[in-house]
C-alpha positions in Angstrom: 90.1 -22.1 6.3 92.3 -19.5 4.6 91.2 -15.9 4.9 92.4 -12.4 4.0 92.4 -10.0 6.9 92.0 -6.5 5.7 93.2 -3.9 8.3 91.4 -0.6 7.7 93.4 2.5 8.6 93.8 6.2 7.8 97.1 7.6 6.9 98.7 8.7 10.2 98.8 12.4 9.4 99.1 14.8 12.3 95.8 16.6 12.9 93.8 14.0 10.9 94.0 10.9 13.1 93.0 10.2 16.7 91.8 13.7 17.2 89.4 12.7 20.0 92.2 11.4 22.3 93.1 14.9 23.4 96.7 14.5 22.5 99.1 16.9 20.6 98.6 16.2 16.9 102.2 14.9 16.4 101.9 12.5 19.3 98.4 11.4 18.1 99.8 10.6 14.7 102.7 8.6 16.2 100.3 6.7 18.3 98.1 5.9 15.2 101.2 4.6 13.4 102.0 2.4 16.4 98.4 1.1 16.5 98.7 0.1 12.8 102.2 -1.4 13.2 101.1 -3.6 16.1 97.9 -4.7 14.4 99.7 -5.7 11.2 102.3 -7.6 13.1 99.7 -9.4 15.2 97.7 -10.4 12.2 100.8 -11.6 10.3 101.4 -14.1 13.0 98.3 -16.0 12.2 99.4 -18.9 9.9 96.0 -19.3 8.2 95.7 -15.6 7.1 97.0 -13.3 4.5 97.1 -9.7 5.7 96.3 -6.6 3.6 96.3 -2.9 4.5 93.1 -1.1 3.5 94.3 2.4 3.3 92.7 5.8 2.6 95.6 6.8 0.4 98.5 5.2 -1.4 101.0 3.7 1.1 104.1 1.7 1.3 103.8 -1.4 3.5 105.2 -4.9 4.0 101.8 -6.3 3.0 99.5 -5.7 0.0 97.8 -2.3 0.0 94.2 -1.8 -1.1 92.8 1.6 -1.4 89.4 2.1 0.2 88.3 4.6 -2.4 85.3 7.0 -2.1 82.0 6.7 -0.4 80.8 6.1 3.1 82.3 3.4 5.3 80.0 0.7 4.0 80.9 1.4 0.4 84.6 1.3 1.3 84.3 -1.9 3.3 82.4 -3.6 0.4 85.0 -2.4 -2.2 87.9 -3.8 -0.2 86.3 -7.1 0.8 85.1 -7.9 -2.7 88.6 -7.1 -4.0 90.2 -9.4 -1.4 87.7 -12.2 -2.3 88.7 -11.9 -6.0 92.1 -13.6 -5.4 92.8 -16.0 -8.2 92.5 -19.7 -7.6 95.3 -20.9 -9.9 98.0 -20.7 -7.3 98.9 -17.1 -7.7 96.9 -14.0 -7.0 95.1 -12.3 -9.8 94.3 -8.6 -10.2 91.8 -7.7 -7.6 89.8 -5.3 -9.7 89.8 -3.6 -13.0 90.8 -0.5 -11.1 94.6 -0.3 -11.0 94.8 1.0 -7.5 93.3 -2.3 -6.3 95.9 -4.5 -7.9 97.3 -7.2 -5.7 101.1 -7.5 -5.9 101.9 -11.2 -6.6 105.3 -10.8 -4.9 103.6 -10.5 -1.6 101.9 -13.9 -1.6 102.8 -16.0 -4.6 101.3 -19.2 -3.3 98.1 -17.8 -1.9 95.0 -19.8 -2.9 91.6 -18.2 -3.3 90.5 -17.3 0.2 87.4 -18.8 1.7 86.5 -15.7 3.6 87.5 -12.1 4.3 87.8 -10.4 7.6 87.7 -6.6 8.1 89.2 -5.1 11.3 90.4 -1.6 12.1 93.7 -0.4 13.5 91.8 1.2 16.4 92.2 -2.0 18.5 96.0 -2.5 18.4 96.0 -5.3 21.0 93.0 -7.3 19.6 93.4 -10.8 21.1 94.2 -13.5 18.6 91.6 -15.7 20.2 88.9 -13.4 18.7 90.3 -13.9 15.2 90.5 -17.6 15.8 86.9 -17.6 17.0 85.8 -15.8 13.9 87.7 -18.3 11.7 86.0 -21.2 13.5 82.6 -19.7 13.2 83.0 -19.2 9.4 83.0 -23.0 9.0 79.4 -22.9 10.0 78.2 -19.3 9.5 78.1 -17.0 6.5 79.0 -13.9 8.5 80.6 -13.1 11.9 80.4 -9.8 13.8 82.5 -8.6 16.7 80.4 -6.0 18.6 82.4 -3.0 19.9 81.5 -1.4 23.3 80.5 1.9 21.6 77.8 0.2 19.4 79.9 -0.3 16.3 81.8 -3.4 15.4 85.5 -4.2 15.6 85.3 -7.2 13.2 83.2 -8.2 10.2 83.9 -11.5 8.6 82.2 -12.7 5.4 82.3 -15.6 3.0 80.6 -13.4 0.3 80.1 -9.7 -0.2 77.6 -8.9 -2.9 77.2 -5.3 -4.0 74.9 -3.2 -1.8 75.3 -5.5 1.2 76.2 -2.6 3.5 74.4 0.2 1.6 72.5 2.8 3.6 73.6 1.6 7.1 74.4 4.1 9.9 78.1 4.5 10.6 79.8 5.7 13.7 76.5 5.4 15.6 75.4 3.5 18.7 73.2 1.2 16.5 75.8 0.4 13.8 76.4 -3.2 14.9 72.7 -3.9 15.5 71.7 -2.6 12.2 74.5 -4.4 10.4 73.4 -7.7 12.0 69.8 -7.1 11.0 70.9 -6.4 7.4 72.9 -9.6 7.2 70.0 -11.6 8.5 67.6 -9.9 6.1 69.8 -11.0 3.3 69.7 -14.6 4.5 73.2 -14.8 6.1 73.7 -17.2 8.9 75.3 -15.0 11.5 77.4 -15.4 14.6 78.5 -12.9 17.2 81.8 -12.8 19.0 82.4 -11.4 22.5 82.5 -7.6 22.8 85.8 -5.7 22.6 86.7 -2.0 22.5 88.1 0.5 20.1 90.5 3.2 21.2 88.8 6.5 20.3 88.5 8.4 23.5 90.8 9.3 26.4 89.1 6.7 28.7 89.7 4.0 26.0 93.4 4.9 26.0 93.5 4.7 29.7 91.9 1.2 29.6 94.3 0.0 26.9 97.3 1.4 28.9 96.3 -0.4 32.0 95.9 -3.8 30.2 99.3 -3.3 28.5 101.0 -2.4 31.8 99.5 -5.5 33.4 100.7 -7.7 30.6 97.1 -8.8 29.8 97.5 -7.5 26.2 100.6 -7.2 24.0 101.2 -4.2 21.6 104.9 -3.3 22.1 105.0 -0.3 19.7 101.9 1.2 21.2 103.2 0.7 24.7 106.5 2.4 23.8 104.7 5.4 22.3 102.3 5.6 25.2 105.4 5.9 27.5 106.5 8.9 25.4 103.0 10.4 25.6 102.9 10.1 29.4 106.5 11.5 29.7 105.5 14.5 27.6 102.4 15.0 29.7 104.5 14.9 32.9 107.0 17.3 31.5 104.2 19.7 30.6 102.7 19.3 34.1 106.0 19.9 35.8 106.6 23.0 33.7 103.1 24.3 34.5 103.8 23.8 38.2 107.1 25.7 37.9 105.4 28.6 36.2 102.7 28.6 38.8 105.3 28.7 41.6 107.1 31.5 39.9 103.9 33.5 39.6 103.1 33.0 43.2 106.6 34.1 44.2 106.3 37.1 42.0 102.9 37.9 43.5 104.3 37.6 47.0 107.2 39.9 46.2 104.9 42.5 44.8 102.6 42.3 47.9 105.7 42.8 50.2 106.7 45.9 48.2 103.3 47.4 48.9 103.5 47.1 52.7 104.4 50.2 54.8 108.1 50.5 55.4 107.8 49.8 59.2 105.8 46.6 58.6 108.3 45.1 56.2 110.8 44.8 59.1 110.8 41.3 60.6 112.5 42.5 63.9 110.3 44.4 66.4 111.6 47.6 67.8 111.2 48.3 71.6 108.4 50.7 72.3 109.0 54.3 73.3 109.7 54.5 77.1 110.5 50.8 77.4 113.5 50.0 79.5 116.5 48.7 77.5 118.5 45.8 78.9 121.6 46.9 80.7 
């Protein structure tokens, strides 16, 4: 089954991405770019998939770029997935929408047939195992929709064979019940649904620590992310060392000031013989 994988991502602008990781804005933006690069690279390795970037703003990429447009996350997911499903069936991609910003560039995939399904993922899981994508693809032979639950209550993957207008309208987003409510909505609309095994997004410092440990152990692969994480940790170490140096200097200065305040006789390290004591001959 051929499918279009739409990778949803914000523009990696300092101060606007990965703000909950507690990193300096420039490093957070570099990490967001690494997440995206690793995700696009991993998805491009799947022989049955065409990859598109679902961006919040115009971007230059090695894959087709679809603008998410306005509205809440549900409206933006719907817009992109319907656009991806609109690929032409005559051996070459057709315009995805009457909106010019959603035009598919035929030069990217001239032989692409109309996809049987679309898959939405985010760039927040840069080392998403390929087995999860393969499981979604397999499930789509039998089911109409597939959800990958995220540990925080959202979902890291949504795969559909059809996406009618209003399918995701009015759902809660970025909430502990997002995945459960989405699953309920799909079933209410008559979709045969399947669930994948849970996975995690990288939104908080503890998520980043978990990802880093898996990358270090070789359990997951995300080379650009791993390289930027090494820079992040080196920068943190440098800051910690500098803070320690400053603290040591403050303590030395405080000790010197305390010594200056002592009476003159008590600043002498050598004891003087007491009055009337016999001196050595």
